[in-house]
Structures are given as C-alpha cells and as structure tokens.
N, CA, C and O atoms as a Tripos MOL2 file, in Angstrom:
@<TRIPOS>MOLECULE
protein
  292   291    73     0     0
PROTEIN
NO_CHARGES

@<TRIPOS>ATOM
      1 N          74.9870   -3.8930  -25.6110 N.3       1 MET1
      2 CA         75.9580   -3.5090  -26.6250 C.3       1 MET1
      3 C          76.9280   -4.6670  -26.8290 C.2       1 MET1
      4 O          77.8570   -4.8380  -26.0390 O.2       1 MET1
      5 N          76.7310   -5.4420  -27.8480 N.am      2 VAL2
      6 CA         77.6310   -6.5480  -28.1510 C.3       2 VAL2
      7 C          78.4820   -6.1190  -29.3290 C.2       2 VAL2
      8 O          77.9670   -5.7510  -30.3840 O.2       2 VAL2
      9 N          79.7610   -6.1700  -29.1400 N.am      3 SER3
     10 CA         80.6860   -5.7000  -30.1500 C.3       3 SER3
     11 C          81.6210   -6.8370  -30.5550 C.2       3 SER3
     12 O          82.0590   -7.6120  -29.7050 O.2       3 SER3
     13 N          81.9290   -6.9400  -31.8470 N.am      4 PRO4
     14 CA         82.9110   -7.9510  -32.2600 C.3       4 PRO4
     15 C          84.2670   -7.7090  -31.6050 C.2       4 PRO4
     16 O          85.0080   -8.6510  -31.3240 O.2       4 PRO4
     17 N          84.5830   -6.4380  -31.3660 N.am      5 VAL5
     18 CA         85.8500   -6.1070  -30.6940 C.3       5 VAL5
     19 C          85.8240   -6.6520  -29.2700 C.2       5 VAL5
     20 O          86.8190   -7.2040  -28.8010 O.2       5 VAL5
     21 N          84.6890   -6.5000  -28.5750 N.am      6 TYR6
     22 CA         84.5610   -7.0110  -27.2100 C.3       6 TYR6
     23 C          84.7040   -8.5280  -27.1950 C.2       6 TYR6
     24 O          85.3880   -9.0770  -26.3310 O.2       6 TYR6
     25 N          84.0760   -9.1950  -28.1230 N.am      7 SER7
     26 CA         84.1910  -10.6560  -28.2190 C.3       7 SER7
     27 C          85.6320  -11.0810  -28.4250 C.2       7 SER7
     28 O          86.0920  -12.0540  -27.8290 O.2       7 SER7
     29 N          86.3400  -10.3530  -29.2680 N.am      8 GLU8
     30 CA         87.7480  -10.6680  -29.5280 C.3       8 GLU8
     31 C          88.5980  -10.4830  -28.2760 C.2       8 GLU8
     32 O          89.4310  -11.3310  -27.9580 O.2       8 GLU8
     33 N          88.3910   -9.3790  -27.5680 N.am      9 VAL9
     34 CA         89.1700   -9.1100  -26.3490 C.3       9 VAL9
     35 C          88.8670  -10.1610  -25.2800 C.2       9 VAL9
     36 O          89.7740  -10.6090  -24.5780 O.2       9 VAL9
     37 N          87.6160  -10.5500  -25.1540 N.am     10 LEU10
     38 CA         87.2510  -11.5950  -24.1880 C.3      10 LEU10
     39 C          87.9270  -12.9170  -24.5310 C.2      10 LEU10
     40 O          88.4350  -13.6120  -23.6520 O.2      10 LEU10
     41 N          87.9280  -13.2500  -25.8020 N.am     11 ARG11
     42 CA         88.5670  -14.4970  -26.2440 C.3      11 ARG11
     43 C          90.0690  -14.4530  -25.9520 C.2      11 ARG11
     44 O          90.6320  -15.4290  -25.4570 O.2      11 ARG11
     45 N          90.7160  -13.3280  -26.2560 N.am     12 GLU12
     46 CA         92.1520  -13.1820  -25.9900 C.3      12 GLU12
     47 C          92.4590  -13.3120  -24.4970 C.2      12 GLU12
     48 O          93.4760  -13.8910  -24.1140 O.2      12 GLU12
     49 N          91.5710  -12.7690  -23.6570 N.am     13 ALA13
     50 CA         91.7900  -12.7790  -22.2110 C.3      13 ALA13
     51 C          91.3670  -14.0950  -21.5690 C.2      13 ALA13
     52 O          91.6760  -14.3410  -20.4030 O.2      13 ALA13
     53 N          90.6660  -14.9420  -22.3160 N.am     14 GLY14
     54 CA         90.2160  -16.2080  -21.7710 C.3      14 GLY14
     55 C          89.0730  -16.0650  -20.7740 C.2      14 GLY14
     56 O          88.9190  -16.8890  -19.8720 O.2      14 GLY14
     57 N          88.2810  -15.0240  -20.9400 N.am     15 ILE15
     58 CA         87.1600  -14.7840  -20.0340 C.3      15 ILE15
     59 C          85.9020  -15.3710  -20.6480 C.2      15 ILE15
     60 O          85.5060  -14.9960  -21.7520 O.2      15 ILE15
     61 N          85.2830  -16.2810  -19.9370 N.am     16 ARG16
     62 CA         84.0650  -16.9380  -20.4300 C.3      16 ARG16
     63 C          82.8090  -16.2540  -19.9170 C.2      16 ARG16
     64 O          81.8430  -16.0780  -20.6600 O.2      16 ARG16
     65 N          82.8220  -15.8740  -18.6630 N.am     17 ARG17
     66 CA         81.6580  -15.2180  -18.0550 C.3      17 ARG17
     67 C          81.9170  -13.7110  -18.0510 C.2      17 ARG17
     68 O          82.4560  -13.1580  -17.0920 O.2      17 ARG17
     69 N          81.5310  -13.0840  -19.1170 N.am     18 ALA18
     70 CA         81.8710  -11.6860  -19.3420 C.3      18 ALA18
     71 C          80.8980  -10.7310  -18.6730 C.2      18 ALA18
     72 O          79.6990  -11.0030  -18.6030 O.2      18 ALA18
     73 N          81.4150   -9.6080  -18.1810 N.am     19 PRO19
     74 CA         80.5080   -8.5800  -17.6860 C.3      19 PRO19
     75 C          79.7360   -7.9790  -18.8610 C.2      19 PRO19
     76 O          80.2270   -7.9520  -19.9900 O.2      19 PRO19
     77 N          78.5420   -7.5080  -18.5860 N.am     20 ALA20
     78 CA         77.7550   -6.8520  -19.6280 C.3      20 ALA20
     79 C          78.4730   -5.5860  -20.0740 C.2      20 ALA20
     80 O          79.2550   -5.0100  -19.3170 O.2      20 ALA20
     81 N          78.2100   -5.1590  -21.2870 N.am     21 LEU21
     82 CA         78.8320   -3.9620  -21.8400 C.3      21 LEU21
     83 C          77.7230   -3.0060  -22.2610 C.2      21 LEU21
     84 O          76.8420   -3.3620  -23.0440 O.2      21 LEU21
     85 N          77.7800   -1.7730  -21.7250 N.am     22 TYR22
     86 CA         76.7530   -0.7740  -22.0140 C.3      22 TYR22
     87 C          77.3900    0.5350  -22.4640 C.2      22 TYR22
     88 O          78.5060    0.8720  -22.0700 O.2      22 TYR22
     89 N          76.6690    1.2480  -23.2810 N.am     23 SER23
     90 CA         77.0180    2.6010  -23.6630 C.3      23 SER23
     91 C          76.1090    3.5150  -22.8580 C.2      23 SER23
     92 O          74.8970    3.3030  -22.8140 O.2      23 SER23
     93 N          76.6860    4.5380  -22.2170 N.am     24 CYS24
     94 CA         75.9080    5.3640  -21.3010 C.3      24 CYS24
     95 C          76.3050    6.8380  -21.4360 C.2      24 CYS24
     96 O          77.4870    7.1760  -21.3650 O.2      24 CYS24
     97 N          75.3370    7.6870  -21.6260 N.am     25 SER25
     98 CA         75.6220    9.1220  -21.7730 C.3      25 SER25
     99 C          75.9290    9.7910  -20.4290 C.2      25 SER25
    100 O          76.3790   10.9360  -20.4060 O.2      25 SER25
    101 N          75.6980    9.1100  -19.3350 N.am     26 GLU26
    102 CA         75.8910    9.6880  -18.0050 C.3      26 GLU26
    103 C          77.3140    9.5340  -17.4580 C.2      26 GLU26
    104 O          77.6690   10.2140  -16.4950 O.2      26 GLU26
    105 N          78.1240    8.6720  -18.0370 N.am     27 VAL27
    106 CA         79.4910    8.4890  -17.5310 C.3      27 VAL27
    107 C          80.4630    9.2850  -18.3920 C.2      27 VAL27
    108 O          80.2640    9.4490  -19.5960 O.2      27 VAL27
    109 N          81.5170    9.7750  -17.7490 N.am     28 ARG28
    110 CA         82.5160   10.5640  -18.4690 C.3      28 ARG28
    111 C          83.7330    9.7480  -18.8720 C.2      28 ARG28
    112 O          84.4630   10.1170  -19.7910 O.2      28 ARG28
    113 N          83.9430    8.6440  -18.1840 N.am     29 SER29
    114 CA         85.0580    7.7680  -18.5300 C.3      29 SER29
    115 C          84.6010    6.3220  -18.3270 C.2      29 SER29
    116 O          83.6580    6.0680  -17.5780 O.2      29 SER29
    117 N          85.2590    5.3890  -18.9850 N.am     30 PRO30
    118 CA         84.8670    3.9750  -18.8430 C.3      30 PRO30
    119 C          84.9760    3.5370  -17.3850 C.2      30 PRO30
    120 O          85.8740    3.9530  -16.6530 O.2      30 PRO30
    121 N          84.0310    2.6820  -16.9860 N.am     31 ILE31
    122 CA         84.0150    2.2400  -15.5930 C.3      31 ILE31
    123 C          83.4200    0.8370  -15.4970 C.2      31 ILE31
    124 O          82.5040    0.4760  -16.2360 O.2      31 ILE31
    125 N          83.9630    0.0660  -14.5760 N.am     32 LEU32
    126 CA         83.4000   -1.2410  -14.2230 C.3      32 LEU32
    127 C          82.6200   -1.0440  -12.9370 C.2      32 LEU32
    128 O          83.1550   -0.5200  -11.9590 O.2      32 LEU32
    129 N          81.3600   -1.4590  -12.9280 N.am     33 ALA33
    130 CA         80.5200   -1.2630  -11.7460 C.3      33 ALA33
    131 C          79.6500   -2.4940  -11.5220 C.2      33 ALA33
    132 O          79.3120   -3.2140  -12.4620 O.2      33 ALA33
    133 N          79.2950   -2.7210  -10.2620 N.am     34 GLY34
    134 CA         78.3840   -3.8070   -9.9150 C.3      34 GLY34
    135 C          79.0980   -4.9680   -9.2450 C.2      34 GLY34
    136 O          80.0060   -5.5620   -9.8260 O.2      34 GLY34
    137 N          78.6900   -5.2930   -8.0240 N.am     35 PHE35
    138 CA         79.3430   -6.3770   -7.2870 C.3      35 PHE35
    139 C          78.8720   -7.7600   -7.7220 C.2      35 PHE35
    140 O          79.6870   -8.6580   -7.9310 O.2      35 PHE35
    141 N          77.5750   -7.9290   -7.8580 N.am     36 PHE36
    142 CA         77.0460   -9.2560   -8.1670 C.3      36 PHE36
    143 C          76.8050   -9.4720   -9.6510 C.2      36 PHE36
    144 O          76.8370  -10.6070  -10.1260 O.2      36 PHE36
    145 N          76.5670   -8.4090  -10.3780 N.am     37 ARG37
    146 CA         76.4180   -8.4560  -11.8340 C.3      37 ARG37
    147 C          77.2530   -7.3350  -12.4330 C.2      37 ARG37
    148 O          76.7160   -6.3060  -12.8450 O.2      37 ARG37
    149 N          78.5540   -7.5320  -12.4810 N.am     38 PRO38
    150 CA         79.4200   -6.4610  -12.9810 C.3      38 PRO38
    151 C          79.0970   -6.1170  -14.4340 C.2      38 PRO38
    152 O          78.6890   -6.9660  -15.2260 O.2      38 PRO38
    153 N          79.2940   -4.8520  -14.7460 N.am     39 ALA39
    154 CA         79.0780   -4.3610  -16.0990 C.3      39 ALA39
    155 C          80.0980   -3.2720  -16.3950 C.2      39 ALA39
    156 O          80.5400   -2.5520  -15.5000 O.2      39 ALA39
    157 N          80.4580   -3.1680  -17.6490 N.am     40 ILE40
    158 CA         81.3450   -2.1070  -18.1050 C.3      40 ILE40
    159 C          80.4750   -1.0500  -18.7700 C.2      40 ILE40
    160 O          79.6820   -1.3510  -19.6630 O.2      40 ILE40
    161 N          80.6340    0.1900  -18.3220 N.am     41 PHE41
    162 CA         79.8950    1.3150  -18.8910 C.3      41 PHE41
    163 C          80.8760    2.2040  -19.6370 C.2      41 PHE41
    164 O          81.8860    2.6440  -19.0870 O.2      41 PHE41
    165 N          80.5590    2.4590  -20.9000 N.am     42 LEU42
    166 CA         81.4010    3.3090  -21.7420 C.3      42 LEU42
    167 C          80.6520    4.5990  -22.0590 C.2      42 LEU42
    168 O          79.4430    4.5720  -22.2890 O.2      42 LEU42
    169 N          81.3620    5.7320  -22.0720 N.am     43 PRO43
    170 CA         80.7130    6.9670  -22.5140 C.3      43 PRO43
    171 C          80.1600    6.7870  -23.9310 C.2      43 PRO43
    172 O          80.7510    6.0910  -24.7560 O.2      43 PRO43
    173 N          79.0470    7.4080  -24.1900 N.am     44 ASP44
    174 CA         78.3680    7.2770  -25.4780 C.3      44 ASP44
    175 C          79.0800    8.1320  -26.5290 C.2      44 ASP44
    176 O          78.7430    9.2990  -26.7280 O.2      44 ASP44
    177 N          80.0660    7.5330  -27.1950 N.am     45 ARG45
    178 CA         80.7920    8.2120  -28.2770 C.3      45 ARG45
    179 C          81.4170    7.1820  -29.1910 C.2      45 ARG45
    180 O          81.3410    5.9810  -28.9310 O.2      45 ARG45
    181 N          82.0270    7.6450  -30.2460 N.am     46 GLU46
    182 CA         82.6780    6.7520  -31.2140 C.3      46 GLU46
    183 C          84.0780    6.3840  -30.7310 C.2      46 GLU46
    184 O          84.7740    7.2060  -30.1350 O.2      46 GLU46
    185 N          84.4840    5.1400  -30.9930 N.am     47 TYR47
    186 CA         85.8150    4.6510  -30.6220 C.3      47 TYR47
    187 C          86.4500    3.9790  -31.8300 C.2      47 TYR47
    188 O          85.7590    3.3650  -32.6430 O.2      47 TYR47
    189 N          87.7460    4.0950  -31.9410 N.am     48 THR48
    190 CA         88.4560    3.2950  -32.9340 C.3      48 THR48
    191 C          88.5510    1.8860  -32.3680 C.2      48 THR48
    192 O          88.4260    1.6970  -31.1580 O.2      48 THR48
    193 N          88.7690    0.9040  -33.2200 N.am     49 ASP49
    194 CA         88.9180   -0.4700  -32.7340 C.3      49 ASP49
    195 C          90.0890   -0.5830  -31.7690 C.2      49 ASP49
    196 O          89.9860   -1.2430  -30.7350 O.2      49 ASP49
    197 N          91.2040    0.0630  -32.1080 N.am     50 ALA50
    198 CA         92.3880   -0.0040  -31.2460 C.3      50 ALA50
    199 C          92.1200    0.6550  -29.8950 C.2      50 ALA50
    200 O          92.5200    0.1260  -28.8580 O.2      50 ALA50
    201 N          91.4530    1.7970  -29.9010 N.am     51 GLY51
    202 CA         91.1340    2.4860  -28.6510 C.3      51 GLY51
    203 C          90.1670    1.6860  -27.7950 C.2      51 GLY51
    204 O          90.3290    1.5980  -26.5770 O.2      51 GLY51
    205 N          89.1680    1.1060  -28.4310 N.am     52 LEU52
    206 CA         88.1870    0.2970  -27.7110 C.3      52 LEU52
    207 C          88.8370   -0.9410  -27.1070 C.2      52 LEU52
    208 O          88.5250   -1.3190  -25.9780 O.2      52 LEU52
    209 N          89.7340   -1.5730  -27.8500 N.am     53 LYS53
    210 CA         90.4410   -2.7500  -27.3120 C.3      53 LYS53
    211 C          91.2270   -2.3870  -26.0620 C.2      53 LYS53
    212 O          91.2090   -3.1230  -25.0750 O.2      53 LYS53
    213 N          91.9210   -1.2430  -26.1030 N.am     54 MET54
    214 CA         92.7280   -0.8340  -24.9640 C.3      54 MET54
    215 C          91.8360   -0.5620  -23.7390 C.2      54 MET54
    216 O          92.1670   -0.9690  -22.6250 O.2      54 MET54
    217 N          90.7290    0.1120  -23.9500 N.am     55 ILE55
    218 CA         89.8000    0.4110  -22.8560 C.3      55 ILE55
    219 C          89.2390   -0.8800  -22.2670 C.2      55 ILE55
    220 O          89.2250   -1.0540  -21.0490 O.2      55 ILE55
    221 N          88.7820   -1.7750  -23.1190 N.am     56 LEU56
    222 CA         88.1790   -3.0210  -22.6470 C.3      56 LEU56
    223 C          89.1890   -3.8980  -21.9210 C.2      56 LEU56
    224 O          88.8660   -4.5030  -20.8980 O.2      56 LEU56
    225 N          90.3990   -3.9700  -22.4400 N.am     57 ARG57
    226 CA         91.4420   -4.7480  -21.7480 C.3      57 ARG57
    227 C          91.6750   -4.1910  -20.3530 C.2      57 ARG57
    228 O          91.7990   -4.9470  -19.3890 O.2      57 ARG57
    229 N          91.7340   -2.8740  -20.2470 N.am     58 HIS58
    230 CA         91.9630   -2.2380  -18.9470 C.3      58 HIS58
    231 C          90.8360   -2.5710  -17.9720 C.2      58 HIS58
    232 O          91.0970   -2.9680  -16.8360 O.2      58 HIS58
    233 N          89.6030   -2.4130  -18.4000 N.am     59 GLU59
    234 CA         88.4680   -2.6930  -17.5190 C.3      59 GLU59
    235 C          88.3820   -4.1780  -17.1620 C.2      59 GLU59
    236 O          87.9890   -4.5260  -16.0490 O.2      59 GLU59
    237 N          88.7430   -5.0400  -18.0890 N.am     60 LEU60
    238 CA         88.7150   -6.4800  -17.8110 C.3      60 LEU60
    239 C          89.8050   -6.9010  -16.8310 C.2      60 LEU60
    240 O          89.6480   -7.9000  -16.1290 O.2      60 LEU60
    241 N          90.8960   -6.1620  -16.7720 N.am     61 VAL61
    242 CA         91.9080   -6.4270  -15.7460 C.3      61 VAL61
    243 C          91.2890   -6.1830  -14.3710 C.2      61 VAL61
    244 O          91.4890   -6.9790  -13.4530 O.2      61 VAL61
    245 N          90.5390   -5.0920  -14.2220 N.am     62 HIS62
    246 CA         89.8430   -4.8340  -12.9490 C.3      62 HIS62
    247 C          88.8540   -5.9600  -12.6360 C.2      62 HIS62
    248 O          88.7330   -6.3880  -11.4880 O.2      62 HIS62
    249 N          88.1590   -6.4260  -13.6530 N.am     63 TYR63
    250 CA         87.1810   -7.5030  -13.4800 C.3      63 TYR63
    251 C          87.8610   -8.7920  -13.0150 C.2      63 TYR63
    252 O          87.4090   -9.4320  -12.0650 O.2      63 TYR63
    253 N          88.9380   -9.1640  -13.6840 N.am     64 ARG64
    254 CA         89.6320  -10.4210  -13.3420 C.3      64 ARG64
    255 C          90.2550  -10.3680  -11.9580 C.2      64 ARG64
    256 O          90.2900  -11.3760  -11.2520 O.2      64 ARG64
    257 N          90.7490   -9.1920  -11.5630 N.am     65 ARG65
    258 CA         91.3870   -9.0380  -10.2540 C.3      65 ARG65
    259 C          90.3770   -8.8050   -9.1360 C.2      65 ARG65
    260 O          90.7470   -8.7390   -7.9640 O.2      65 ARG65
    261 N          89.0930   -8.6810   -9.5020 N.am     66 ARG66
    262 CA         88.0210   -8.4280   -8.5350 C.3      66 ARG66
    263 C          88.2620   -7.1480   -7.7410 C.2      66 ARG66
    264 O          88.0440   -7.0970   -6.5300 O.2      66 ARG66
    265 N          88.7090   -6.1340   -8.4390 N.am     67 ASP67
    266 CA         89.0260   -4.8640   -7.7910 C.3      67 ASP67
    267 C          87.8200   -4.2120   -7.1270 C.2      67 ASP67
    268 O          87.9860   -3.4760   -6.1550 O.2      67 ASP67
    269 N          86.6270   -4.4600   -7.6170 N.am     68 LEU68
    270 CA         85.4400   -3.8660   -6.9940 C.3      68 LEU68
    271 C          85.3010   -4.3180   -5.5470 C.2      68 LEU68
    272 O          84.9060   -3.5290   -4.6890 O.2      68 LEU68
    273 N          85.6160   -5.5600   -5.2700 N.am     69 TRP69
    274 CA         85.5280   -6.0860   -3.9120 C.3      69 TRP69
    275 C          86.5940   -5.4680   -3.0110 C.2      69 TRP69
    276 O          86.3460   -5.2180   -1.8320 O.2      69 TRP69
    277 N          87.7830   -5.2220   -3.5680 N.am     70 TYR70
    278 CA         88.8260   -4.5680   -2.7760 C.3      70 TYR70
    279 C          88.4380   -3.1400   -2.4340 C.2      70 TYR70
    280 O          88.7210   -2.6560   -1.3380 O.2      70 TYR70
    281 N          87.7840   -2.4640   -3.3830 N.am     71 LYS71
    282 CA         87.3100   -1.1070   -3.1210 C.3      71 LYS71
    283 C          86.2860   -1.1030   -1.9890 C.2      71 LYS71
    284 O          86.2620   -0.1900   -1.1630 O.2      71 LYS71
    285 N          85.4510   -2.1210   -1.9610 N.am     72 LEU72
    286 CA         84.4300   -2.2040   -0.9180 C.3      72 LEU72
    287 C          85.0680   -2.3060    0.4630 C.2      72 LEU72
    288 O          84.5920   -1.6930    1.4190 O.2      72 LEU72
    289 N          86.1410   -3.0770    0.5660 N.am     73 LEU73
    290 CA         86.8250   -3.2220    1.8520 C.3      73 LEU73
    291 C          87.5060   -1.9320    2.2400 C.2      73 LEU73
    292 O          88.1360   -1.8590    3.2950 O.2      73 LEU73
@<TRIPOS>BOND
     1     1     2 1
     2     2     3 1
     3     3     4 2
     4     3     5 am
     5     5     6 1
     6     6     7 1
     7     7     8 2
     8     7     9 am
     9     9    10 1
    10    10    11 1
    11    11    12 2
    12    11    13 am
    13    13    14 1
    14    14    15 1
    15    15    16 2
    16    15    17 am
    17    17    18 1
    18    18    19 1
    19    19    20 2
    20    19    21 am
    21    21    22 1
    22    22    23 1
    23    23    24 2
    24    23    25 am
    25    25    26 1
    26    26    27 1
    27    27    28 2
    28    27    29 am
    29    29    30 1
    30    30    31 1
    31    31    32 2
    32    31    33 am
    33    33    34 1
    34    34    35 1
    35    35    36 2
    36    35    37 am
    37    37    38 1
    38    38    39 1
    39    39    40 2
    40    39    41 am
    41    41    42 1
    42    42    43 1
    43    43    44 2
    44    43    45 am
    45    45    46 1
    46    46    47 1
    47    47    48 2
    48    47    49 am
    49    49    50 1
    50    50    51 1
    51    51    52 2
    52    51    53 am
    53    53    54 1
    54    54    55 1
    55    55    56 2
    56    55    57 am
    57    57    58 1
    58    58    59 1
    59    59    60 2
    60    59    61 am
    61    61    62 1
    62    62    63 1
    63    63    64 2
    64    63    65 am
    65    65    66 1
    66    66    67 1
    67    67    68 2
    68    67    69 am
    69    69    70 1
    70    70    71 1
    71    71    72 2
    72    71    73 am
    73    73    74 1
    74    74    75 1
    75    75    76 2
    76    75    77 am
    77    77    78 1
    78    78    79 1
    79    79    80 2
    80    79    81 am
    81    81    82 1
    82    82    83 1
    83    83    84 2
    84    83    85 am
    85    85    86 1
    86    86    87 1
    87    87    88 2
    88    87    89 am
    89    89    90 1
    90    90    91 1
    91    91    92 2
    92    91    93 am
    93    93    94 1
    94    94    95 1
    95    95    96 2
    96    95    97 am
    97    97    98 1
    98    98    99 1
    99    99   100 2
   100    99   101 am
   101   101   102 1
   102   102   103 1
   103   103   104 2
   104   103   105 am
   105   105   106 1
   106   106   107 1
   107   107   108 2
   108   107   109 am
   109   109   110 1
   110   110   111 1
   111   111   112 2
   112   111   113 am
   113   113   114 1
   114   114   115 1
   115   115   116 2
   116   115   117 am
   117   117   118 1
   118   118   119 1
   119   119   120 2
   120   119   121 am
   121   121   122 1
   122   122   123 1
   123   123   124 2
   124   123   125 am
   125   125   126 1
   126   126   127 1
   127   127   128 2
   128   127   129 am
   129   129   130 1
   130   130   131 1
   131   131   132 2
   132   131   133 am
   133   133   134 1
   134   134   135 1
   135   135   136 2
   136   135   137 am
   137   137   138 1
   138   138   139 1
   139   139   140 2
   140   139   141 am
   141   141   142 1
   142   142   143 1
   143   143   144 2
   144   143   145 am
   145   145   146 1
   146   146   147 1
   147   147   148 2
   148   147   149 am
   149   149   150 1
   150   150   151 1
   151   151   152 2
   152   151   153 am
   153   153   154 1
   154   154   155 1
   155   155   156 2
   156   155   157 am
   157   157   158 1
   158   158   159 1
   159   159   160 2
   160   159   161 am
   161   161   162 1
   162   162   163 1
   163   163   164 2
   164   163   165 am
   165   165   166 1
   166   166   167 1
   167   167   168 2
   168   167   169 am
   169   169   170 1
   170   170   171 1
   171   171   172 2
   172   171   173 am
   173   173   174 1
   174   174   175 1
   175   175   176 2
   176   175   177 am
   177   177   178 1
   178   178   179 1
   179   179   180 2
   180   179   181 am
   181   181   182 1
   182   182   183 1
   183   183   184 2
   184   183   185 am
   185   185   186 1
   186   186   187 1
   187   187   188 2
   188   187   189 am
   189   189   190 1
   190   190   191 1
   191   191   192 2
   192   191   193 am
   193   193   194 1
   194   194   195 1
   195   195   196 2
   196   195   197 am
   197   197   198 1
   198   198   199 1
   199   199   200 2
   200   199   201 am
   201   201   202 1
   202   202   203 1
   203   203   204 2
   204   203   205 am
   205   205   206 1
   206   206   207 1
   207   207   208 2
   208   207   209 am
   209   209   210 1
   210   210   211 1
   211   211   212 2
   212   211   213 am
   213   213   214 1
   214   214   215 1
   215   215   216 2
   216   215   217 am
   217   217   218 1
   218   218   219 1
   219   219   220 2
   220   219   221 am
   221   221   222 1
   222   222   223 1
   223   223   224 2
   224   223   225 am
   225   225   226 1
   226   226   227 1
   227   227   228 2
   228   227   229 am
   229   229   230 1
   230   230   231 1
   231   231   232 2
   232   231   233 am
   233   233   234 1
   234   234   235 1
   235   235   236 2
   236   235   237 am
   237   237   238 1
   238   238   239 1
   239   239   240 2
   240   239   241 am
   241   241   242 1
   242   242   243 1
   243   243   244 2
   244   243   245 am
   245   245   246 1
   246   246   247 1
   247   247   248 2
   248   247   249 am
   249   249   250 1
   250   250   251 1
   251   251   252 2
   252   251   253 am
   253   253   254 1
   254   254   255 1
   255   255   256 2
   256   255   257 am
   257   257   258 1
   258   258   259 1
   259   259   260 2
   260   259   261 am
   261   261   262 1
   262   262   263 1
   263   263   264 2
   264   263   265 am
   265   265   266 1
   266   266   267 1
   267   267   268 2
   268   267   269 am
   269   269   270 1
   270   270   271 1
   271   271   272 2
   272   271   273 am
   273   273   274 1
   274   274   275 1
   275   275   276 2
   276   275   277 am
   277   277   278 1
   278   278   279 1
   279   279   280 2
   280   279   281 am
   281   281   282 1
   282   282   283 1
   283   283   284 2
   284   283   285 am
   285   285   286 1
   286   286   287 1
   287   287   288 2
   288   287   289 am
   289   289   290 1
   290   290   291 1
   291   291   292 2
@<TRIPOS>SUBSTRUCTURE
     1 MET1         2 RESIDUE 1 A MET
     2 VAL2         6 RESIDUE 1 A VAL
     3 SER3        10 RESIDUE 1 A SER
     4 PRO4        14 RESIDUE 1 A PRO
     5 VAL5        18 RESIDUE 1 A VAL
     6 TYR6        22 RESIDUE 1 A TYR
     7 SER7        26 RESIDUE 1 A SER
     8 GLU8        30 RESIDUE 1 A GLU
     9 VAL9        34 RESIDUE 1 A VAL
    10 LEU10       38 RESIDUE 1 A LEU
    11 ARG11       42 RESIDUE 1 A ARG
    12 GLU12       46 RESIDUE 1 A GLU
    13 ALA13       50 RESIDUE 1 A ALA
    14 GLY14       54 RESIDUE 1 A GLY
    15 ILE15       58 RESIDUE 1 A ILE
    16 ARG16       62 RESIDUE 1 A ARG
    17 ARG17       66 RESIDUE 1 A ARG
    18 ALA18       70 RESIDUE 1 A ALA
    19 PRO19       74 RESIDUE 1 A PRO
    20 ALA20       78 RESIDUE 1 A ALA
    21 LEU21       82 RESIDUE 1 A LEU
    22 TYR22       86 RESIDUE 1 A TYR
    23 SER23       90 RESIDUE 1 A SER
    24 CYS24       94 RESIDUE 1 A CYS
    25 SER25       98 RESIDUE 1 A SER
    26 GLU26      102 RESIDUE 1 A GLU
    27 VAL27      106 RESIDUE 1 A VAL
    28 ARG28      110 RESIDUE 1 A ARG
    29 SER29      114 RESIDUE 1 A SER
    30 PRO30      118 RESIDUE 1 A PRO
    31 ILE31      122 RESIDUE 1 A ILE
    32 LEU32      126 RESIDUE 1 A LEU
    33 ALA33      130 RESIDUE 1 A ALA
    34 GLY34      134 RESIDUE 1 A GLY
    35 PHE35      138 RESIDUE 1 A PHE
    36 PHE36      142 RESIDUE 1 A PHE
    37 ARG37      146 RESIDUE 1 A ARG
    38 PRO38      150 RESIDUE 1 A PRO
    39 ALA39      154 RESIDUE 1 A ALA
    40 ILE40      158 RESIDUE 1 A ILE
    41 PHE41      162 RESIDUE 1 A PHE
    42 LEU42      166 RESIDUE 1 A LEU
    43 PRO43      170 RESIDUE 1 A PRO
    44 ASP44      174 RESIDUE 1 A ASP
    45 ARG45      178 RESIDUE 1 A ARG
    46 GLU46      182 RESIDUE 1 A GLU
    47 TYR47      186 RESIDUE 1 A TYR
    48 THR48      190 RESIDUE 1 A THR
    49 ASP49      194 RESIDUE 1 A ASP
    50 ALA50      198 RESIDUE 1 A ALA
    51 GLY51      202 RESIDUE 1 A GLY
    52 LEU52      206 RESIDUE 1 A LEU
    53 LYS53      210 RESIDUE 1 A LYS
    54 MET54      214 RESIDUE 1 A MET
    55 ILE55      218 RESIDUE 1 A ILE
    56 LEU56      222 RESIDUE 1 A LEU
    57 ARG57      226 RESIDUE 1 A ARG
    58 HIS58      230 RESIDUE 1 A HIS
    59 GLU59      234 RESIDUE 1 A GLU
    60 LEU60      238 RESIDUE 1 A LEU
    61 VAL61      242 RESIDUE 1 A VAL
    62 HIS62      246 RESIDUE 1 A HIS
    63 TYR63      250 RESIDUE 1 A TYR
    64 ARG64      254 RESIDUE 1 A ARG
    65 ARG65      258 RESIDUE 1 A ARG
    66 ARG66      262 RESIDUE 1 A ARG
    67 ASP67      266 RESIDUE 1 A ASP
    68 LEU68      270 RESIDUE 1 A LEU
    69 TRP69      274 RESIDUE 1 A TRP
    70 TYR70      278 RESIDUE 1 A TYR
    71 LYS71      282 RESIDUE 1 A LYS
    72 LEU72      286 RESIDUE 1 A LEU
    73 LEU73      290 RESIDUE 1 A LEU
C-alpha cells in the first residue's frame, strides 16, 4: 500500500528507510510490528488525508524511537 500521504509524511519526518505499509482486515487499530522488517498495519477502512497523516506520524514516532525493541526488553 503506497500512498501519496505516506510519502509526504515520510518526507516531512526525514525518514529514508521507511517501514512497509499494509492494510489489514485483522487489526482493529493501527500498529507497528516486526523487529527486523518493521511494518505499519492499518485497519482496512477509509481514512481522510488528515486522519491518515496523524496515524502515520504517530506510528513513525514509535519507529524512530525503536519502541519495538524496548517492548522486547
């Protein structure tokens, strides 16, 4: 799932190596998952551009801070 909104948020955040972005009917809320190949999973529904930007920014903060590794510890 490549979105122009995602590209814009990545550019704003200065992230070059972006996690993959997937739409998934099995998740109920957006989540960042995967230690070695992180990916963002979004519930399969429609989003406004503003709502999607807010969600992606939030998940990318977890990505940049490497929160998945802290959870593992």
